ZABA-786884 format. One record per residue (C-alpha): x, y, z. Coordinates in pm, whole numbers, padded with zeros to 5 digits, always signed. Last residue first. Example, Ala and Ser with C-alpha at 12.3 -4.5 7.8 and 13.67 -1.06 7.14 Angstrom:
BEGIN
+01367-00106+00714 +01230-00450+00780 
# end
This chain:
BEGIN
+15013+06056-03819 +14900+05689-03906 +14724+05831-04216 +14504+05520-04252 +14341+05500-03881 +14258+05882-03935 +14276+06078-03597 +14163+06447-03556 +14309+06640-03268 +14033+06817-03060 +14248+06822-02690 +14088+06647-02465 +13875+06366-02661 +14085+06365-02938 +13854+06351-03232 +13791+06086-03460 +13779+05965-03808 +13673+05670-03929 +13862+05329-03956 +13832+05305-03577 +13473+05165-03601 +13139+05377-03520 +13371+05636-03356 +13294+05855-03061 +13354+06188-03120 +13516+06392-02848 +13576+06788-02751 +13750+06838-02431 +13926+07189-02427 +14275+07094-02167 +14579+07019-02364 +14827+07194-02178 +14791+07025-01847 +14986+06741-01992 +14844+06457-01769 +15046+06171-01928 +14774+06021-02131 +14672+06344-02205 +14979+06414-02413 +14970+06119-02567 +14640+06196-02786 +14315+06078-02684 +14048+05845-02910 +13742+05739-02764 +13642+05369-02939 +13928+05169-02723 +14190+05382-02625 +14384+05547-02962 +14681+05720-02984 +14804+06067-03075 +15131+06245-03115 +15255+06495-02938 +15118+06904-02999 +15390+07134-03071 +15281+07518-03161 +15124+07577-02818 +14930+07906-02742 +14654+07839-02450 +14449+08112-02272 +14232+08050-01987 +14421+07799-01825 +14253+07743-01463 +13932+07975-01565 +13782+08213-01343 +14141+08389-01320 +14056+08607-01608 +14341+08807-01678 +14461+08587-01976 +14142+08650-02242 +14144+09069-02122 +14526+09063-02350 +14296+08985-02653 +14274+09229-02881 +14514+09376-02768 +14792+09080-02817 +14683+09120-03164 +15023+09234-03296 +15227+08972-03090 +15458+09174-02859 +15296+09184-02487 +15180+08820-02472 +15200+08644-02858 +14935+08631-03031 +15085+08762-03348 +15304+08497-03317 +15063+08228-03271 +14863+08322-03548 +15124+08273-03763 +15207+07908-03594 +14912+07772-03541 +14975+07456-03399 +14700+07529-03098 +14550+07856-02996 +14306+07851-02711 +14106+08106-02593 +13880+08101-02301 +13679+08421-02146 +13609+08641-02446 +13360+08896-02374 +13494+09185-02531 +13566+08998-02895 +13556+09252-03116 +13865+09228-03357 +13800+08892-03517 +14138+08703-03546 +14369+08730-03793 +14670+08505-03968 +14500+08152-04042 +14753+07967-04279 +14836+07683-04013 +14508+07630-03864 +14601+07298-03689 +14391+07381-03391 +14158+07719-03299 +13929+07739-02982 +13753+07999-02934 +13542+08042-02607 +13306+08356-02487 +13192+08523-02784 +12870+08722-02718 +13067+09045-02827 +13129+08895-03169 +13107+09204-03395 +13220+09081-03744 +13458+09313-03852 +13802+09078-03879 +13559+08820-04062 +13807+08521-04036 +14094+08469-04211 +14342+08249-04405 +14193+07903-04372 +14370+07637-04584 +14467+07386-04343 +14085+07372-04180 +14221+07104-03908 +14025+07245-03626 +13807+07578-03595 +13572+07543-03261 +13334+07857-03175 +13139+07919-02856 +12895+08185-02752 +12777+08346-03085 +12479+08554-03073 +12658+08819-03300 +12689+08574-03620 +13027+08472-03754 +12838+08210-04001 +12669+08481-04253 +13010+08664-04231 +13198+08373-04419 +13523+08182-04294 +13819+08242-04534 +13981+08008-04678 +13747+07693-04627 +13875+07453-04913 +14015+07191-04659 +13723+07172-04440 +13856+06897-04134 +13668+07012-03848 +13394+07324-03756 +13203+07368-03426 +12966+07670-03415 +12765+07713-03159 +12532+07965-03025 +12376+08020-03335 +12124+08283-03415 +12085+08287-03805 +11841+08561-04009 +12061+08611-04278 +11894+08873-04473 +12225+08969-04655 +12479+08777-04571 +12400+08575-04840 +12455+08756-05107 +12751+09009-04974 +12982+08688-04950 +13251+08921-05156 +13411+08655-05380 +13063+08528-05461 +13153+08175-05620 +12817+08033-05843 +12591+07749-05735 +12278+07597-05947 +12434+07249-06064 +12230+07067-05803 +12116+07321-05555 +12224+07666-05387 +12348+07909-05153 +12647+08103-05297 +12961+07930-05223 +13196+08016-04929 +13137+07709-04694 +13264+07542-04981 +13216+07140-04877 +13453+06946-05091 +13641+06815-04808 +13369+06722-04577 +13530+06625-04238 +13329+06760-03954 +13041+07052-03957 +12877+07098-03622 +12617+07377-03585 +12411+07467-03277 +12175+07678-03204 +11953+07660-03468 +11564+07812-03415 +11619+08165-03700 +11655+07871-03977 +11653+08141-04254 +12052+08111-04319 +11984+07744-04400 +11715+07802-04661 +11983+07866-04937 +12100+07466-04862 +12486+07373-04795 +12730+07306-05039 +12993+07093-05241 +12918+06725-04999 +13104+06456-05130 +13346+06414-04832 +13037+06342-04618 +13208+06285-04288 +12984+06463-04027 +12725+06726-04095 +12569+06801-03752 +12278+07042-03730 +12130+07169-03358 +11765+07319-03258 +11571+07244-03502 +11206+07349-03465 +11135+07549-03752 +11277+07294-04001 +11096+07494-04236 +11374+07707-04332 +11569+07412-04478 +11354+07453-04765 +11545+07304-05004 +11710+06959-04956 +12082+06813-04881 +12351+06840-05166 +12643+06615-05259 +12591+06285-05052 +12839+05990-05195 +12980+05923-04891 +12724+05980-04645 +12932+05883-04306 +12692+06155-04102 +12365+06371-04111 +12263+06449-03773 +11936+06600-03728 +11815+06745-03389 +11459+06943-03277 +11225+06805-03588 +10906+06892-03494 +10849+07055-03846 +10926+06744-04026 +10797+06853-04377 +11145+06970-04507 +11252+06620-04473 +11063+06487-04780 +11264+06236-04893 +11294+06371-05268 +11544+06622-05183 +11786+06407-05014 +12113+06397-05261 +12309+06179-05384 +12194+05906-05191 +12435+05628-05019 +12281+05661-04668 +12348+05715-04341 +12130+05914-04058 +12026+06037-03735 +11680+06174-03660 +11579+06325-03350 +11248+06493-03341 +11020+06277-03594 +10647+06356-03481 +10567+06385-03867 +10690+06054-04011 +10469+06188-04325 +10730+06359-04514 +10955+06038-04462 +10816+05908-04765 +11041+05824-05028 +11196+05589-04783 +11595+05584-04731 +11815+05487-05036 +12126+05258-05008 +12119+05220-04631 +12441+05015-04514 +12441+05134-04149 +12645+05382-03993 +12374+05608-03845 +11990+05469-03863 +11857+05622-03549 +11498+05720-03546 +11312+05892-03250 +10976+06044-03247 +10774+05768-03430 +10437+05878-03360 +10366+05907-03725 +10474+05519-03785 +10343+05484-04101 +10652+05585-04299 +10827+05271-04165 +10630+05101-04432 +10855+05197-04695 +11041+04921-04607 +11418+05036-04507 +11720+04929-04760 +12032+04809-04750 +12063+04616-04451 +12391+04435-04388 +12606+04735-04260 +12387+04721-03962 +12561+05051-03701 +12257+05205-03608 +11893+05037-03652 +11773+05229-03325 +11384+05330-03353 +11233+05559-03060 +10827+05632-03012 +10603+05324-03101 +10273+05337-03053 +10183+05216-03405 +10359+04970-03443 +10193+04802-03795 +10467+04958-04000 +10762+04745-03859 +10528+04485-04031 +10748+04509-04339 +10990+04294-04206 +11333+04477-04178 +11566+04307-04391 +11930+04209-04430 +12019+04138-04033 +12353+04212-03835 +12253+04399-03518 +12484+04688-03394 +12132+04874-03305 +11866+04692-03235 +11639+04917-03022 +11263+04903-03028 +11086+05148-02791 +10737+05232-02734 +10626+04890-02855 +10227+04825-02815 +10204+04542-03085 +10482+04308-02953 +10398+04009-03078 +10371+04084-03442 +10710+04299-03419 +10859+03971-03197 +10771+03736-03476 +10909+03942-03755 +11261+04021-03568 +11243+03640-03494 +11207+03547-03849 +11467+03762-03980 +11672+03639-03743 +11649+03259-03798 +11905+03190-04043 +12146+03371-03779 +12381+03735-03805 +12428+03828-03503 +12185+04049-03266 +12454+04387-03171 +12150+04502-02939 +11872+04329-02875 +11620+04606-02685 +11258+04571-02676 +11116+04834-02476 +10707+04843-02421 +10619+04471-02389 +10230+04406-02371 +10289+04023-02430 +10540+03777-02333 +10565+03405-02271 +10535+03297-02595 +10851+03527-02703 +11038+03263-02450 +10884+02981-02671 +11048+03119-02967 +11406+03156-02836 +11563+02834-02972 +11879+02880-02806 +12105+02972-03091 +11927+03333-03105 +12042+03448-02754 +12424+03376-02856 +12448+03751-02820 +12305+03754-02455 +12206+04076-02268 +11852+04071-02440 +11687+04419-02263 +11327+04354-02213 +11075+04629-02052 +10687+04544-01968 +10706+04269-01724 +10350+04161-01628 +10399+03807-01508 +10748+03709-01387 +10959+03574-01688 +11189+03293-01592 +11499+03241-01762 +11522+02971-02069 +11547+03231-02341 +11897+03309-02134 +12080+03652-02028 +11716+03856-02010 +11768+04208-01814 +11414+04249-01710 +11220+04529-01644 +10847+04584-01485 +10871+04297-01214 +11054+04508-00931 +11126+04890-01065 +11213+05003-00726 +11404+04685-00654 +11554+04730-01014 +11619+05150-00961 +11758+05049-00628 +12048+04729-00785 +12106+05048-01007 +12176+05288-00767 +12417+05029-00602 +12549+04937-00963 +12668+05328-00962 +12565+05454-01283 +12740+05577-01597 +12783+05944-01772 +12835+06048-02148 +12772+06389-02177 +12797+06379-02579 +12989+06688-02635 +13225+06622-02340 +13209+06860-02061 +12951+06778-01856 +13136+06442-01783 +12933+06223-01560 +13185+05975-01448 +12919+05853-01151 +12555+05941-01118 +12262+05951-00860 +12493+06212-00697 +12201+06440-00628 +12313+06688-00804 +12300+06430-01105 +11935+06341-01070 +11840+06736-01116 +12064+06762-01388 +11912+06431-01577 +11526+06568-01480 +11663+06932-01640 +11820+06772-01951 +11467+06549-01975 +11260+06932-01949 +11530+07092-02233 +11427+06779-02447 +11087+06819-02418 +11091+07186-02516 +10904+07434-02350 +10660+07638-02558 +10318+07438-02478 +10380+07482-02149 +10414+07280-01783 +10603+06977-02039 +10530+06657-01942 +10870+06424-01958 +10765+06025-01883 +10588+05941-02176 +10772+05658-02286 +10907+05759-02569 +11038+06099-02364 +11213+05906-02155 +11414+05718-02463 +11490+06028-02638 +11640+06174-02303 +11811+05866-02259 +11975+05913-02601 +12010+06274-02539 +12217+06225-02236 +12401+05917-02377 +12420+05652-02139 +12706+05384-02067 +12598+05026-01873 +12759+04989-01615 +12510+04749-01496 +12257+04624-01767 +11965+04829-01891 +11606+04892-01805 +11666+04941-01436 +11731+05300-01540 +11356+05314-01600 +11308+05321-01203 +11488+05652-01213 +11315+05820-01493 +10968+05695-01290 +11148+05821-00986 +11184+06170-01143 +10802+06212-01237 +10677+06125-00893 +10889+06400-00712 +11270+06278-00556 +11291+06274-00188 +11195+05919-00155 +11483+05786-00424 +11771+06005-00201 +11661+05798+00108 +11641+05467-00075 +12069+05526-00090 +12024+05425+00313 +11710+05227+00323 +11931+05033+00041 +12264+05005+00186 +12169+04787+00483 +12193+04959+00846 +11824+04802+00911 +11746+04500+00675 +11682+04391+00358 +11914+04109+00277 +12009+03936-00005 +11911+04172-00270 +12205+04327-00298 +12426+04074-00386 +12296+03961-00692 +12498+03644-00653 +12828+03569-00757 +13037+03688-00445 +12795+03654-00192 +12706+03298-00265 +13087+03258-00328 +13140+03336+00047 +12862+03126+00160 +13016+02847-00039 +13341+02917+00133 +13162+02832+00460 +13337+02991+00753 +13030+03216+00851 +13079+03378+01189 +13085+03762+01013 +12976+03684+00686 +12695+03975+00659 +12904+04171+00879 +13131+04236+00612 +12871+04266+00367 +12704+04537+00519 +13079+04718+00621 +13168+04719+00270 +12818+04808+00166 +12873+05124+00398 +13222+05207+00295 +13166+05226-00063 +13464+05156-00272 +13257+05026-00559 +13166+04702-00413 +13203+04488-00691 +13613+04470-00608 +13555+04423-00253 +13364+04065-00321 +13693+04002-00512 +13896+04057-00239 +13673+03857-00006 +13718+03514-00205 +14095+03572-00121 +14021+03617+00229 +13842+03348+00216 +14060+03111+00119 +14333+03258+00329 +14127+03154+00626 +14345+03125+00977 +14478+03430+00919 +14118+03623+00928 +14047+03511+01286 +14290+03686+01499 +13991+03945+01612 +13655+03856+01426 +13635+03832+01046 +13423+04052+00862 +13378+04330+01000 +13761+04430+00996 +13812+04252+00661 +13608+04486+00485 +13763+04759+00609 +14129+04617+00562 +13970+04532+00136 +13839+04904+00092 +14150+05054+00222 +14361+04825-00027 +14139+05005-00262 +14138+05323-00209 +13815+05442-00054 +13530+05621-00239 +13519+06018-00336 +13395+06282-00119 +13344+06573-00260 +13430+06879-00048 +13279+07170-00185 +13458+07498-00223 +13391+07749+00070 +13050+07979+00032 +12825+07649+00031 +12421+07667+00108 +12270+07689-00233 +12565+07540-00402 +12583+07262-00177 +12219+07216-00171 +12190+07170-00555 +12534+06964-00549 +12305+06736-00328 +12412+06435-00108 +12484+06619+00204 +12676+06757+00511 +12711+07085+00598 +13006+07207+00790 +12952+07564+00906 +13291+07804+01003 +13323+08124+01290 +13636+08268+01211 +13529+08563+01305 +13316+08543+01654 +12951+08418+01620 +12626+08677+01591 +12561+08578+01193 +12386+08250+01278 +12083+08392+01325 +12039+08564+00975 +12153+08204+00839 +11855+08057+01005 +11613+08243+00743 +11818+08241+00494 +11823+07857+00484 +11420+07879+00467 +11445+08126+00167 +11658+07894-00046 +11417+07613-00034 +11653+07302-00124 +11605+07112+00229 +11773+06783+00250 +12084+06816+00474 +12191+06524+00638 +12422+06660+00914 +12399+07046+01014 +12780+07113+01194 +12847+07438+01380 +13201+07511+01470 +13152+07842+01679 +13423+08168+01756 +13240+08290+01992 +13098+08672+01975 +12742+08591+02092 +12706+08240+01980 +12469+08114+02284 +12343+08472+02344 +12223+08500+01965 +12071+08127+02017 +11877+08209+02359 +11704+08537+02163 +11636+08302+01877 +11452+08089+02119 +11291+08339+02304 +11094+08497+01971 +11007+08145+01845 +10813+08026+02181 +11033+07870+02451 +10916+07499+02576 +11128+07333+02334 +11459+07464+02527 +11634+07138+02679 +11945+07275+02809 +12313+07092+02724 +12434+07439+02622 +12561+07454+02278 +12417+07105+02192 +12090+07213+02359 +12108+07583+02167 +12149+07419+01857 +11848+07118+01882 +11598+07392+01996 +11761+07652+01720 +11714+07391+01461 +11332+07290+01579 +11190+07643+01546 +11371+07676+01174 +11204+07323+01058 +11465+07174+00826 +11280+06830+00860 +11454+06612+00580 +11754+06523+00771 +11889+06785+01022 +12130+06631+01281 +12310+06895+01417 +12605+06879+01609 +12742+07193+01780 +13129+07334+01899 +13207+07598+02060 +13526+07825+02181 +13696+07685+01793 +14073+07646+01794 +14160+07430+02095 +13872+07152+01990 +13956+07150+01623 +14309+07096+01737 +14187+06800+01952 +13967+06660+01640 +13619+06570+01737 +13422+06759+01470 +13643+06638+01217 +13637+06266+01274 +13257+06329+01359 +13207+06494+00959 +13437+06249+00817 +13159+05967+00976 +12826+06231+00838 +12991+06196+00488 +13135+05823+00504 +13038+05666+00127 +12710+05509+00260 +12438+05801+00121 +12623+05952-00222 +12863+06244-00218 +12909+06589-00105 +13054+06801+00219 +12973+07143+00207 +13158+07441+00403 +12993+07711+00516 +13189+08025+00611 +12942+08290+00798 +12913+08648+00691 +13097+08627+00371 +13396+08797+00232 +13531+08485+00102 +13805+08516+00251 +13757+08342+00653 +14065+08301+00836 +14158+07911+00762 +14172+07684+01082 +13839+07530+00898 +14041+07475+00570 +14340+07288+00729 +14055+07062+00889 +13867+06979+00597 +14186+06895+00389 +14329+06685+00679 +14008+06490+00732 +14009+06446+00366 +14348+06263+00363 +14300+06071+00718 +13950+05904+00539 +14073+05589+00492 +13967+05380+00774 +13747+05479+01049 +13717+05260+01348 +14008+05379+01459 +13842+05727+01521 +13620+05578+01707 +13292+05837+01655 +13034+06063+01916 +12846+06357+01701 +12564+06194+01693 +12285+06125+01409 +11933+06047+01364 +11844+05861+01064 +11551+05602+01233 +11296+05862+01120 +11418+05879+00755 +11238+05613+00621 +10875+05672+00772 +10986+06038+00704 +11009+05940+00295 +10709+05696+00307 +10498+06024+00472 +10646+06332+00288 +10670+06196-00083 +10361+06123-00246 +10111+06320-00018 +09808+06241-00006 +09772+05928+00249 +09445+05749+00283 +09481+05392+00454 +09412+05089+00340 +09166+04828+00509 +09224+04563+00301 +08904+04430+00158 +08836+04824+00066 +09033+04815-00223 +08844+04580-00386 +08593+04842-00538 +08859+05035-00678 +08975+04741-00893 +08646+04691-01018 +08606+05015-01093 +08947+05030-01232 +08808+04747-01521 +08488+04898-01553 +08680+05205-01676 +08928+04996-01864 +08631+04831-02076 +08436+05141-02115 +08743+05328-02272 +08798+05040-02494 +08418+05004-02641 +08418+05430-02661 +08692+05356-02870 +08567+05128-03099 +08233+05328-03170 +08426+05669-03179 +08671+05463-03465 +08403+05361-03644 +08230+05619-03643 +08564+05824-03751 +08618+05556-04068 +08955+05569-04133 +09099+05484-04478 +09432+05247-04515 +09751+05469-04540 +10031+05386-04803 +09827+05312-05113 +09635+05630-05023 +09934+05849-04917 +10131+05761-05260 +09806+05844-05406 +09787+06159-05365 +09822+06415-05102 +09962+06715-05191 +09997+06944-04889 +09930+06776-04550 +09587+06742-04395 +09604+06381-04436 +09931+06317-04226 +09715+06560-03939 +09504+06372-03942 +09712+06057-03875 +09862+06228-03575 +09516+06283-03414 +09421+05905-03445 +09790+05852-03299 +09659+06090-03031 +09367+05910-02958 +09513+05531-02970 +09751+05645-02694 +09489+05690-02457 +09350+05340-02483 +09725+05226-02473 +09751+05468-02135 +09468+05302-01984 +09662+04959-02075 +09970+05052-01892 +09690+05173-01589 +09516+04848-01580 +09858+04616-01581 +09949+04843-01283 +09647+04788-01090 +09632+04413-01108 +09980+04393-01011 +09857+04616-00722 +09581+04365-00664 +09830+04071-00673 +10065+04216-00433 +09753+04273-00180 +09628+03912-00213 +10021+03818-00151 +10032+04020+00200 +10302+04039+00395 +10517+04260+00144 +10207+04440-00008 +10150+04646+00327 +10383+04977+00245 +10269+04952-00132 +09880+04932-00019 +09956+05252+00185 +10137+05431-00051 +09832+05328-00286 +09555+05423-00076 +09475+05796-00211 +09563+05687-00585 +09265+05444-00567 +09081+05718-00548 +09212+05951-00804 +09230+05675-01034 +08868+05626-01047 +08799+05951-01074 +09042+06020-01375 +08848+05717-01527 +08522+05881-01480 +08658+06214-01634 +08796+06052-01905 +08474+05867-02010 +08251+06174-01900 +08460+06389-02175 +08468+06130-02432 +08299+06339-02696 +08575+06290-02948 +08690+06667-03038 +08607+06700-02637 +08803+06426-02484 +09090+06524-02786 +09125+06862-02671 +09143+06767-02261 +09435+06544-02381 +09628+06803-02573 +09559+07030-02260 +09706+06803-01995 +09503+06668-01744 +09478+06287-01860 +09838+06324-01874 +09908+06419-01494 +09642+06131-01425 +09804+05886-01606 +10162+05989-01474 +10023+05983-01121 +09888+05607-01181 +10225+05525-01244 +10424+05631-00978 +10176+05548-00722 +10236+05189-00896 +10626+05217-00833 +10560+05351-00470 +10789+05144-00320 +10808+04981+00083 +11105+04820+00187 
# end
């Protein structure tokens, strides 16, 4: 199976060379010609890469050539990175108040020496590429210029489908079939000229098989005058599609006709007839092409239907007029039945109960995907040895065979359809173990750390680009359990797709289960997945490694050798981009952390042993993500102002104030989370200097007194979350360290307020009596208020014309709502007796202000008024109330907070009620 990983790496380097920042760097250092030569070599090599990667399987020399090319690309990235690092260092020196601290923290740099050193490195890189480029002629490779089309077409060529199916061969789809047939029999109510029903699911689930069952059903035959089956695949060519439809309708090949005669012939076929058209395996995302075809299909009779099978939700949304049928995996019993049907000849199964038992374990690993069950069943057919069955059960089974009808070629169609930057994003999933729980923002920061997200313009947030990449992958059914409604956006990857990612990435990534594990040359990303790893004397293991870009060792146990092991890793892995040591137990982070000048992502969260970070960490000017949440840090480093690339910062500290750490200098900071700071009373002044800040979270800071004055001028701030800050008074005039004073009418901080918040989430503020006007800004779209026991009123006169969702939980004294909420679509009031009474349908005093919400039929339950809520319980690390566990439909709005341990406050994932273990409520 051909891959295009080397092609994508080369493409990524070329994209970087073309960015404005690197063009500026090349001019500043006089290396335009060197960068151009590098670009020329890479372009020349790239043209033959697709052919090389297809031919490498049977050519060891070619495989070695590709590995050398990939290694050279990574080294070129390192050299380019050094120019960025030097530019960042210059920015630090230009900051105001440069004094002895800066001189002590940063060694001086000689521009001439740097230029000389880098010229030498670039020369070595370009010479290396020159040698690699020259060797390509030895392999007689063919040029290809499109990263998707040729390889994808080659993979999809065999994927022609037909309408015939033996119904008895399809297991577990009766319910899906009946639902779809019922929909097809209904008269159109969508107002569209044509009713289009999409069937969506990952490759191998049986979308085509299900469509065949429907197509060949007797009731469907009687209901429709004309039926047509067309396999579309990636070739959404109007002329070819018309030829296929005419042939399906008349049994005549009209490929000799021109476009105009074809459209007339097709319209004659459809003329007034109630037809069913199956468009199988659609990949086209071009709405213009679809509309062009759609116009030719309107001549049928009333009740005509089109069924589309696709892997992409994006395509389903574009084409569908009827709600999408999302196809799921088979039930467990059905999965076993299908597997055994293919694994045994008729009458054989009862002779091998031992194999059936092993088969049950294999089936559990197949994630209920029919094609996988068939493939593995067929693999084991006629094999009666327990050893063979156990080998499948216990091995990385998807690497066993690569042949037609195996799941990989089917799944790889989705991969082939990705643009180069998304192919790299997908391949990097192989760094993590199977069943790994991904958090949206952390994954985006991870991609960012590896340079996989490139903006098309300077005003584009990398986080937004990352979110689009995730949404794109999600729309292609690459993920499961993707909960877009949870605040954390947590999801997992299907095991099959994880196997595909591992196959694509080849030797780039390794999950390490033992220090004795064989590590291939060229590995760049390591994930230690063995908590006892340090007990295996891993020193010799480290000696095998160099040029590592990712090192993840989570929940590292405390061990006498821990500190020396970490120190050796930091010394050895000087090119690290990502270092993830979350949940580990060690007391000292070595000072040589400051030498990792390429480091972009550092996670030290959940380490209660560590008390202090070395100030050398502030030398990491490239660091974009720093997580030290839930750690035992007593005091943060003083010079954090020099970590000028930070975009996401999550901190816990025992400090009383944050004023001396220089946070106000972090002008690129996009997300700031301050949590579990039990002594914290004040944040820091000049908050308005954080001109890129998008999200601010303040959680479990029980002694926090007030918010900084500059917050009201944070025009970039979109999301504000404040949870469980029992001393925080939002109605106190903004100030710092004892300079606050009460201001009853709140006019002082309303004047000049420039906030443009979109979401406001406040939980557990007992001092909050009136929600101040400076927070209730007109741009708000969503407001959640929970467990504010003394809250009596909101700002009634405030104009909340953008507010669409308002959730209020456990605010027993609250007696009023804002008057102007004309856009409100969803309202939930839970355990607020006074407010619930005032909002009673038809009778309550405030009913007139909210009556329009109950008329919103776009939501299942647009309005909820609940006075009694069942008790809550703990489910692992997520808290859910008993009502949710019992499928209580009244509790529907998902809000989530993941605990670091169960002693910390948490909130029901679904209804928002807070849980604190000590309270036992």
